[in-house]
Backbone as numpy.savetxt, mean C-alpha at the origin, in Angstrom:
# Nx Ny Nz CAx CAy CAz Cx Cy Cz
-17.85 -38.22 -15.54 -18.14 -37.03 -14.93 -17.29 -36.57 -13.93
-16.37 -37.40 -13.33 -15.40 -37.26 -12.48 -14.24 -36.24 -13.32
-13.62 -36.67 -14.23 -12.90 -36.00 -14.99 -13.35 -34.79 -15.31
-14.70 -34.63 -15.84 -15.00 -33.15 -16.19 -15.21 -32.31 -15.01
-15.46 -32.64 -13.90 -15.53 -32.26 -12.57 -13.71 -31.43 -12.34
-13.20 -32.78 -12.78 -11.70 -32.30 -12.21 -11.23 -31.61 -13.11
-11.56 -31.65 -14.56 -10.72 -30.44 -15.66 -11.39 -28.93 -15.06
-12.58 -28.84 -14.85 -13.30 -27.75 -14.45 -12.43 -27.15 -12.84
-12.03 -28.08 -12.11 -11.67 -27.21 -10.88 -9.92 -27.05 -11.69
-9.44 -27.91 -12.33 -8.14 -27.68 -12.73 -8.27 -26.35 -13.75
-8.67 -26.11 -14.13 -9.55 -24.68 -14.83 -9.59 -23.31 -14.24
-10.19 -23.63 -13.05 -10.31 -22.62 -11.85 -8.71 -22.62 -10.95
-8.08 -23.69 -10.71 -7.09 -23.10 -9.97 -6.02 -22.41 -11.04
-6.25 -22.68 -12.33 -5.28 -21.84 -13.23 -5.68 -20.44 -13.35
-7.39 -20.31 -13.24 -7.35 -18.90 -13.09 -6.59 -18.29 -12.21
-7.02 -18.79 -10.97 -6.54 -17.91 -9.73 -5.27 -17.81 -9.67
-4.53 -18.56 -9.69 -3.11 -18.62 -10.00 -2.70 -17.18 -11.26
-3.50 -17.42 -12.28 -2.95 -16.33 -13.21 -3.62 -14.67 -12.22
-4.45 -14.88 -11.90 -5.08 -13.34 -11.55 -4.19 -13.04 -10.29
-3.74 -13.95 -9.39 -2.66 -13.81 -8.33 -1.35 -13.14 -8.83
-0.83 -14.09 -9.96 0.32 -13.34 -10.20 0.30 -12.16 -11.10
-0.59 -12.00 -11.81 -1.28 -10.58 -12.33 -1.39 -9.42 -11.63
-1.64 -10.00 -10.24 -1.87 -8.95 -9.18 -0.67 -8.47 -8.40
0.13 -9.89 -8.43 1.78 -9.48 -7.75 2.52 -8.46 -9.01
2.25 -8.57 -10.16 2.88 -8.35 -11.30 2.70 -6.48 -10.91
1.39 -5.92 -11.48 0.81 -4.96 -11.37 1.16 -3.95 -9.64
1.15 -4.67 -9.11 1.38 -4.11 -7.38 3.07 -3.73 -7.59
3.62 -4.83 -7.83 4.96 -4.54 -7.66 5.40 -3.63 -8.69
4.97 -3.31 -9.77 5.14 -2.00 -10.59 4.90 -1.10 -10.12
3.88 -0.81 -9.71 3.43 0.41 -8.99 4.43 0.76 -7.84
4.71 -0.05 -7.12 5.15 0.24 -5.78 6.88 0.81 -6.42
7.17 0.28 -7.49 8.70 0.45 -7.75 8.20 2.00 -8.60
7.59 2.29 -9.37 7.17 3.71 -9.92 7.02 4.74 -8.72
6.38 4.47 -7.89 6.05 5.45 -6.83 7.47 5.85 -6.15
8.14 4.42 -5.80 9.52 4.84 -5.24 10.43 5.57 -6.38
10.17 5.36 -7.61 10.91 6.02 -8.42 10.87 7.72 -8.32
9.49 7.86 -8.26 8.84 9.56 -8.35 9.78 9.85 -7.23
9.41 9.61 -6.04 9.81 10.08 -4.72 11.04 10.43 -4.80
11.96 9.09 -5.19 13.51 9.38 -5.09 14.05 10.24 -6.06
13.21 10.55 -7.00 13.46 11.45 -8.10 13.28 13.10 -7.26
12.60 12.99 -6.33 12.42 14.53 -5.89 13.31 14.89 -4.45
13.23 13.64 -3.86 13.74 13.65 -2.03 15.14 13.12 -2.14
15.95 12.93 -1.81 17.38 12.10 -1.36 16.93 11.12 -0.14
17.93 10.50 -0.11 18.03 9.21 0.97 17.17 8.08 0.16
17.34 6.82 1.01 16.56 5.52 0.72 15.14 5.58 0.45
14.52 4.83 -0.52 13.10 4.68 -0.57 12.41 5.16 0.10
12.34 4.40 1.53 11.53 4.61 2.69 11.56 6.46 3.16
12.74 6.69 3.28 12.85 8.32 3.62 12.39 9.45 2.36
12.34 8.62 1.10 12.17 9.67 0.16 10.54 9.85 0.39
10.02 8.66 0.51 8.64 8.33 0.46 8.00 9.36 1.88
8.67 9.41 2.82 8.14 9.89 3.52 8.30 11.18 3.52
9.60 11.83 2.93 9.67 13.39 2.86 8.65 13.49 1.59
7.89 12.92 0.52 7.21 13.14 -0.13 5.98 13.33 0.55
5.47 12.40 1.40 4.53 12.78 2.28 4.46 14.07 3.07
5.45 14.15 3.82 5.76 15.38 4.30 5.55 16.94 3.99
5.63 16.61 2.24 6.34 17.97 1.76 4.51 18.24 1.33
3.87 19.47 1.74 2.95 19.86 1.72 2.67 20.68 0.19
3.89 21.08 -0.88 3.76 21.50 -2.08 2.92 20.19 -3.10
3.15 19.08 -2.74 2.54 18.06 -3.58 1.16 17.90 -2.99
0.52 17.59 -4.08 -1.06 17.57 -4.11 -1.26 16.43 -3.00
-2.41 16.84 -2.58 -2.74 15.92 -1.31 -3.32 14.44 -2.24
-3.48 14.69 -3.09 -4.10 13.51 -4.13 -2.86 12.41 -4.30
-1.92 13.27 -4.83 -0.46 12.57 -5.31 0.17 12.13 -4.15
0.11 12.61 -2.48 0.88 12.46 -1.22 -0.21 10.95 -0.77
-1.28 11.20 -1.31 -2.15 9.83 -0.94 -1.71 8.09 -1.75
-1.80 8.88 -3.01 -1.49 7.55 -4.12 0.18 7.60 -4.20
0.73 8.21 -3.95 2.13 7.56 -4.25 2.93 7.55 -2.82
2.75 8.38 -1.72 3.52 8.19 -0.56 2.27 7.34 0.36
1.53 7.20 0.95 0.70 6.80 1.64 0.79 5.37 1.11
-0.36 4.73 -0.09 -0.35 3.52 -0.26 0.88 3.14 -0.89
1.98 3.41 -1.27 3.10 2.85 -1.12 4.17 2.36 0.19
4.01 3.32 1.11 4.17 2.97 2.34 3.38 2.14 3.18
2.25 1.86 3.17 1.15 0.78 3.68 1.37 -0.11 2.68
1.94 -0.71 1.66 2.17 -1.44 0.37 3.39 -2.21 1.13
4.35 -1.21 1.55 5.91 -1.68 1.90 5.93 -1.99 3.27
4.88 -1.94 4.02 4.87 -2.08 5.73 5.86 -1.19 6.67
5.80 -0.04 6.19 6.93 0.81 6.38 7.02 0.91 7.86
7.70 0.82 8.82 7.54 0.91 10.31 7.97 2.25 10.54
8.66 2.89 9.65 9.66 4.46 9.86 8.25 5.18 9.43
7.50 4.48 8.81 6.79 5.68 8.62 5.44 5.72 9.21
5.05 4.80 9.84 4.15 4.85 11.13 3.83 6.07 11.86
4.63 6.35 12.37 4.31 8.06 13.10 3.52 8.84 12.41
4.71 8.97 11.18 4.37 9.91 10.11 2.65 10.07 9.74
2.16 8.45 9.38 0.76 8.24 8.98 -0.18 8.56 9.96
0.29 7.94 11.37 -0.36 8.17 12.57 -0.95 9.60 13.06
0.03 10.62 12.68 -0.12 11.88 12.94 -1.22 12.50 12.05
-1.07 11.89 10.83 -2.20 12.40 9.88 -3.55 12.32 9.42
-3.69 10.78 10.61 -4.67 10.02 10.33 -5.66 10.67 11.92
-7.59 11.03 11.20 -7.93 11.52 12.10 -9.28 10.43 12.62
-8.71 9.26 12.58 -9.66 8.32 12.77 -11.27 8.02 12.23
-10.87 7.92 11.05 -12.03 7.81 10.08 -11.37 6.65 9.05
-11.81 5.30 9.36 -11.65 4.61 8.55 -12.68 4.19 7.26
-13.64 4.75 7.31 -14.25 4.69 6.21 -14.26 5.83 4.84
-13.41 6.83 5.51 -13.00 8.16 5.08 -14.45 9.51 4.52
-14.88 9.13 5.32 -16.10 10.07 5.34 -16.05 11.38 5.40
-14.91 11.76 5.91 -14.31 13.34 6.22 -13.54 13.75 4.47
-13.08 12.97 4.20 -12.56 13.08 2.61 -12.82 12.98 1.14
-13.87 12.23 1.49 -14.96 11.72 0.33 -15.26 12.67 -0.57
-14.77 13.02 -1.56 -14.67 14.04 -2.76 -14.19 15.21 -2.29
-12.88 15.28 -1.71 -12.50 16.30 -1.30 -10.64 15.88 -1.17
-10.70 14.81 -2.23 -9.21 14.53 -2.19 -8.51 15.36 -2.77
-8.67 16.61 -3.71 -7.71 17.03 -4.08 -7.59 18.54 -3.08
-8.24 18.30 -1.51 -7.65 19.13 -0.25 -7.43 18.37 0.38
-7.74 17.53 0.87 -7.19 16.74 2.00 -6.95 15.21 1.77
-5.79 14.63 2.62 -5.47 13.38 2.78 -6.63 12.17 2.66
-6.23 11.20 1.82 -7.48 10.07 2.03 -7.11 9.55 3.55
-8.55 9.54 4.07 -8.43 8.66 5.52 -8.40 6.97 5.65
-9.31 6.81 4.71 -9.47 5.35 4.21 -8.26 4.90 3.29
-7.49 5.64 2.92 -5.83 5.06 3.20 -4.82 4.82 3.86
-5.09 6.33 4.80 -4.34 6.25 5.89 -4.71 5.09 6.92
-5.90 4.89 7.23 -6.48 3.67 8.01 -5.68 2.42 7.39
-5.75 2.10 5.88 -5.37 1.05 5.55 -3.96 0.96 5.46
-3.11 1.75 5.63 -1.70 1.91 5.35 -1.18 1.51 6.60
-1.64 2.39 8.08 -1.29 2.10 9.24 -1.72 0.51 10.07
-2.48 -0.16 8.97 -3.39 -1.37 9.56 -2.34 -2.58 8.51
-1.56 -2.28 7.84 -0.85 -2.96 6.88 0.31 -2.84 7.96
0.71 -1.99 8.05 2.11 -1.97 9.07 1.79 -2.09 10.18
1.03 -1.74 11.13 0.55 -2.44 12.21 0.80 -3.99 12.41
0.13 -4.60 11.62 0.01 -6.11 11.50 1.35 -6.56 11.06
2.44 -5.97 10.50 3.58 -6.77 10.53 4.26 -6.65 11.88
4.24 -5.97 12.30 4.78 -5.27 14.07 5.10 -7.01 14.70
6.02 -6.83 15.16 6.04 -8.01 16.19 5.29 -8.30 17.70
4.50 -9.21 17.88 3.44 -9.09 18.97 2.42 -8.98 18.37
2.06 -8.66 16.89 0.74 -7.96 16.42 0.15 -9.26 16.17
-1.25 -9.34 16.10 -2.09 -10.66 15.78 -1.67 -10.47 14.22
-1.36 -11.56 13.80 -0.85 -11.49 12.18 -2.37 -11.96 11.22
-2.47 -11.26 10.20 -3.30 -11.61 9.21 -2.62 -12.35 8.40
-3.48 -12.43 7.39 -2.44 -12.96 5.86 -1.95 -11.89 5.25
-0.76 -11.89 4.87 -0.15 -11.08 4.01 0.55 -11.72 3.08
0.42 -11.35 1.67 1.16 -12.12 0.36 2.65 -11.96 0.22
2.80 -10.99 0.96 4.62 -10.69 0.61 4.74 -9.97 -1.10
4.03 -10.13 -1.53 4.54 -9.70 -2.99 5.55 -8.53 -3.39
5.84 -8.21 -2.46 6.90 -7.09 -2.51 7.71 -6.89 -1.09
8.73 -6.24 -1.44 9.69 -6.04 -0.09 9.55 -5.00 0.63
9.34 -5.39 1.61 9.33 -3.91 2.81 10.36 -3.27 2.79
10.27 -1.84 2.64 11.18 -0.95 2.69 12.53 -1.11 4.36
11.83 -1.27 5.27 12.78 -1.34 6.04 13.49 -2.81 6.54
13.20 -3.80 5.63 13.91 -4.93 6.03 15.31 -5.07 5.95
């Protein structure tokens, strides 16, 4: 009986490891892909290109959210924090943009990006961050 439980626990641990590694690979790939998209349109570092992509209203609001906001949050870009805060309307649940992402930036994604960046600042109450990808400002 103990052997069966040990095998089940080992199997579950293996599944968890595979899921975490898969997430790491998928997120890292998406971050790199989004940085490449921004760098193909704007000069400078990855961080500068993402900020420029976010600031350019010629890009769709949906793309600005999915490409720039999400990636800046994932990389915890402190340089982008003022830009994100300027666009944020104190709507952490995204009620004001629900169903309107074709015309307004997603407030929920802005909130998540801001929180992610602020949690990485010196003196911030740290939350667990797995560090699957490199910060753009390190």
